[in-house]
C-alpha positions in Angstrom: 5.5 13.0 -1.7 5.6 10.2 -4.0 7.5 7.0 -3.7 8.2 4.0 -5.6 7.5 0.9 -3.3 6.7 -2.7 -4.2 4.3 -5.2 -2.8 5.0 -8.3 -0.9 0.9 -9.2 0.2 -2.4 -8.4 -2.0 -5.1 -9.5 -0.1 -9.4 -8.3 0.3 -8.4 -6.4 2.6 -5.6 -4.4 2.1 -1.5 -5.1 1.1 1.7 -4.4 3.1 4.7 -2.2 0.8 8.5 -3.1 1.8 10.3 -0.2 2.6 13.3 1.1 4.7 11.9 1.4 8.6 13.0 5.4 8.8 10.7 6.1 6.4 7.4 4.5 8.3 4.2 6.9 8.4 2.7 7.0 11.8 0.0 4.6 11.8 -3.2 5.9 11.0 -2.1 7.8 8.0 -4.1 7.9 4.8 -2.5 7.0 1.9 -3.2 7.2 -1.9 -2.1 3.9 -3.9 -1.7 3.3 -7.6 -0.3 0.1 -8.4 1.5 0.1 -11.4 0.9 -3.0 -13.5 -2.8 -3.6 -15.1 -5.4 -6.4 -13.6 -5.2 -9.9 -15.2 -8.4 -8.7 -17.4 -6.0 -5.4 -18.4 -8.2 -3.4 -16.6 -6.3 -0.4 -15.3 -6.1 -0.5 -11.6 -8.0 2.9 -9.2 -6.5 5.3 -7.1 -6.7 3.6 -3.9 -7.0 5.6 -0.4 -5.7 3.2 2.4 -5.2 3.5 5.7 -2.0 2.6 7.5 -2.6 0.0 10.4 0.7 -1.8 11.0 4.2 -1.5 11.3 6.5 -4.4 10.6 9.9 -4.9 10.5 10.6 -5.2 6.8 7.9 -2.7 5.6 3.9 -1.7 6.4 0.3 -2.8 6.4 -2.2 -0.5 4.6 -6.1 -1.3 4.8 -8.8 -0.4 2.0 -10.6 2.3 2.9 -14.4 1.5 0.7 
């Protein structure tokens, strides 16, 4: 399904998404992420393929799959 969630942190290797703990996908799950806002240069962000690598109290960590 499709979920609208908020990022808390974006880095060179991935991002952290805030979400309720009762909806965490299992570690290792592949997710397709579409960021809402354009980049600073106005370029539209691509659809990202990511892997769930961390569960925390306030959300999940996703790693970019290159």
